[in-house]
N, C-alpha and C positions, 0 to 999 in steps of 0.2 A: 368660391362664389356658392358651389351645392353647401359645402362643409359651413358656412355662415347661414344659410336658410337651414340646415340641419339645427344648427346650434340656437336659432332664433326660433325654431317649432319644437325645441324642449323646454322652451320656457312657458311660467305660469301665464295666466289669461290676464291677471294683474301686472306682471312683469312687461308682457307684450305691451300692453295699453300704455304703461309709463314709456317705454321704447317710441313708441308710434306717437303718443302725446308731447313727451320730452317736458312737460311740467306736472307739479303737483304741489297741493298745500294741504300741510295734516301736522298731527302730533303724535310721535311715537317713542318709545325708549328709543337710548343711543343702540342699544343692542338690535330692535328690531329695525330700523334705519339700516343699519349696516348690512343686517342678514337681508332685506329687502334688495337693495342697492348692488351688491356683490354682483351678483350673475349679470345683471344689467353692465354693470361697468366691465366684467371680463368680456360680454358679447361684443360691446363695443372696443376693448382692446383687440378681438379675435378680427373684427371687422375691417379696423385700420390696420391691421398688418397685413393681412393678403389684398387690401385694396390696390395695392400698386402694381400686384402679381393680375387681379383682374383686368387692369387698363390694358398690361401690357399685354394680356391676350387678345382683347379686342382690337388693339391697333395691329398686332400680326393677323388676324382674319380680314380685317380691313384689305391689307397689304396683298395675302393671297387671292381675296376676292378683286382686287386690280389687275393682277397680273393674269387669272386667269380669264379676265374679262378679255384683256389686249389679245391673249393666246388665242381666243376663240375669235374675235376678228380678223385677225390673220390668217388663219388656218380656214376659217369657213368651215370648220367640222360640227353638224348638227349633233354630235354626242358629245362634244365639248362644254356645249350651252349648260348642261349637268351640272359641271365643276363651279362656275363663277355663281348659279342659281342659288345651288346648296349652301356656299361659302357665304352668299348673302342672308341667306334665311338666318344660318347659325349666327351672324355678327350680328344682325336685329334684336335677334333672340338673346344674348349675352347682354347687349346693351340697356332693351328692357330689366333683364334680371339685375344688370348691375346698379341703374336708376331707383328701382325697388329697394337693393340694399343700401344703396347712398342716402335713400330718404330716412333710413334707420339710424343715421350717424347721430349721436351725442357729440355735445360739447365737450370739450378736453376738461372743462371744469369742474366737471364728474369725477373723472377718473383720476385728474393731478392736483384738486383743490377739495373739491368736498368729501371725496371719501376719505383722503389722511385728516382733516379738519374733524371727521367723525371719530377717527381713532384718536386725535387729540383731545376732543371732548370726552371719550369713553376713561382717558386718565384723569381730566379736569373734575369731571361730573361723575361717573360713574356709568357702567353701561345700563343702569335700570333708570337713570334719569331722565325725564322726559324732553326731549327736543322738539319745541314747534318750528318748524319753517315751510316757508314756501321757496319752490326753485324752479329755475326756467333755464334747460340746458339744449335749447334750439340755437341753430345757426344765426347768430344777429345779423352775418351779413344777406341772409336769405329769407328772415323774417322780422325785420325791423325796417321801418320804411327811415330813409337817411333824410336828415337835413341838409340843402344843399345850400353853399356858398361860394363867393369867390374872392380871393385877396389877393393883389399884388398880380391878377393874370392867372394865379392857378385854381383851379376848380376843385373844391372840397367837400367831400361827403361824410358826413358826422352820424355814425350809429351810436345811439343810447343802450347800452344792454344791460340789465340787470339780472342776475343770474341768482342770488340766495338773500333773503331776509329771513333771519333767524334768531333766536330766543332760548336761554336755558338756564337753569339753576345749579350754579356750581357747588362742591362739595364743602366750600369754605361758609357759604352763605352769599356768596356773591352772584349778581344776576346780569349774564351777557345778554344784550341785545345788538345785532349786527345786520349791517349790509353790505354785500359786494356788488361791485359794478364796473363796468368799464365804458370808456370814451373810445372809440375808432374810426379814424379817421382815414380816408382814403383822398389821396392827394394826387392830382394829376395835371399836367402842365406840358408845355413845349418849350425845350429850351432854345437858345439863338440860332442853331442850326437847323431848328424847325422839326429835329425828331421827339417824338412824344415820349413823355416818362410819368412814370407813376411809382408812389412810394406808399406807404403803409405807416400809421404811428398809434399806438395803443396806450392810454392812461389809465392806470387801475385805481379805483378809489374804493376804500372800505372805511365802513364807520362802526364805530366799537363806543356802545354806550353802558358802562359796568358800571354797577352800585353796589360799593361795599359798605359791609355794615360795622357800626362803631361798635359793637359788642365784638366784635374781633380785632379790627384796624384801628390805627390811630394816624394822622398826619405827619410825615415828617417834615414837614415847611418848606420844601425843596421848591423851586421853580418851575413853573410849569411850560411845559413844551410849548412851542408856537402853536402847534396843531392841537392843541389840548385846551379842554376847559373843565371846571369843577363846580358843582353847587352842593352844598351841605344842607341835607334836611335832618328830620328831627331823630331819625333813625340809622342813616349812613350819610355815605360821600359818593356822589354821582358823578362820573367821570365820563368825558365825551371825547373822543380822538376820531379826527379824520386823518386817514391816511392816503398816500395819493405817490404813485410811481410811474413814470414813463418808460416806454420801449420803444425800439422799431418793429416793425412788422405786427401782427398780431400773435399774442401768445398770453398765457395763464399765469394770472398771479400766485407768486410761491406761497405756501403755506408758513415758509420762514419770516419772510418780509410782513405777512400777517399778525402771525404770533409774537413779533416785536412790539408792534402796537399794543398787545394787552402787557406784554412784558415794563414797558414803559410806564404805561399806567399802574401796575402793582410796586413799581419804583418810588412813587409817589407816598406810598405809606407802608406802616410797620406795623406788623401782628403783636399786637399786645400781650398774647400767651406765650411768645418767645422770649427767652432770655435777653438782657442789653446787649449788643453788638460791641466788639472791639472799637473803641471812637478812632483809633488810626488806621484802621482798615474800612474801603468802602463796601457797604451793604447793597446788595440787590434783594429786595423781598422776591422768594422764590414763588413760582406759580403753584395752587393747592393741586399735588398731584398724589395724596397719600390719603385710601381709605380712612385713616385715623383722623383726619382734619375734622373740625368742629363743625357741623350743619347747623345754620341760624336759619330761620323763616326772618323776610324783611317786610314790613308792614306795607300796605297800600300805598303812604305816602313816598315810600323807597322805591318802587318797582314798577308801580304803576297798575297795579290788579291784585285781588286777593289771590291766594293759592298760586302764586308764581309758579310758572313751567309747566303748569299742567294745562293750559288755555287748550282746548281741543281746536283752537284756530288760531293760524298765524294771520290772522288778517293783515292785507299788505296796509293798515293803518300805523305799520311801522315805518313806513315812508312817507309818510303823509303828513301835511302840518300843522294838523290836529294832534298827532303825538309830539314831534319835534318841533320846537320853535324854531323861529327864522333865525337864532344865531346859530345853529346846530348848520345850516348850509351856506355857502355862497350865494348862490342863486336857486332858485326851483324853476323847474318845468313840468308842466302837464304833459300827460302822456295816457294816450287812453286805450291802447294796444295791447294791454299787457293782461285784461279781465279774466285771462284763463287759467291765472294763478289762484282766484278766489271769486267765489260766487258770490260774495258778499260786496265786491269793492268793485268798481269801473275804473279809478284811476290809481295809478302809483307815480312817484315821484323819484327823481336822482338829483343828488347832489352834484356841480359842477365845479372843475378847480377854475 
């Protein structure tokens, strides 16, 4: 715990503020996002690594306090009272220090998803590309008010957690807008023997809106996937994909699963600058990962704003019904507990399964 505190004290004031608040909304280059977050991510990894050892130390001191207290009451020696008193003071101090460090715990979505996503965007968009993002890496089980319900005698608490809303212009002129969120369900019940049972399920949601310029791509004419929509504009093709995955317990969406959604969108188009493919072989349009790929600006009609990708705000409008139409979501629920992500917005929405 002392080393974790020393690590924290060595961070910059801005890094400390992010670790304490765990939320931010801004526009930076991909390189600057990585530079700023890598030390906070390293601190979180260090904190998580040593958290179990700290808990074990507290448990040990609690046991020693109890043993020394029993010894004092049996022997009734005034000098022995020093031992349980000292051990109790140390235990309380360790517990308070542990509580402080625990309050600085960042959601694993930072280390296990967002940081890998930033590295992927460095390849797809370039490290100098402007990424606008609103992120919330608080613990949803502690900071989100659950919705309670009861189904077939089972008590269900549902936590709607929204972690990331972002947008960025890729190397090939495509414009990516995305939202990553979870529905976390805590289910508790009593079995026929009267024994209390509980379990947790998580439903990962990710929404991708990718606008591909007609100057670079043409449609292959393939059938759209069931979770995909496409609209054609004067300048591009606007693909919308809703991804969903269910897991037991609470865990983080994998980058591989998320990137598969983008690959599925690119598989719907053909780069007109590439030579014709062999018709006897299946073709998967690769993601743009070369610095030599052409960059094309998309008009306002294609991406929803001039000078896309350098908007200084990532307003949470990306998750509002004013930005995505009703068909983008199966249902919408208003939430007003996320206003810390943006000073200009007081509501954010989540799409549900």
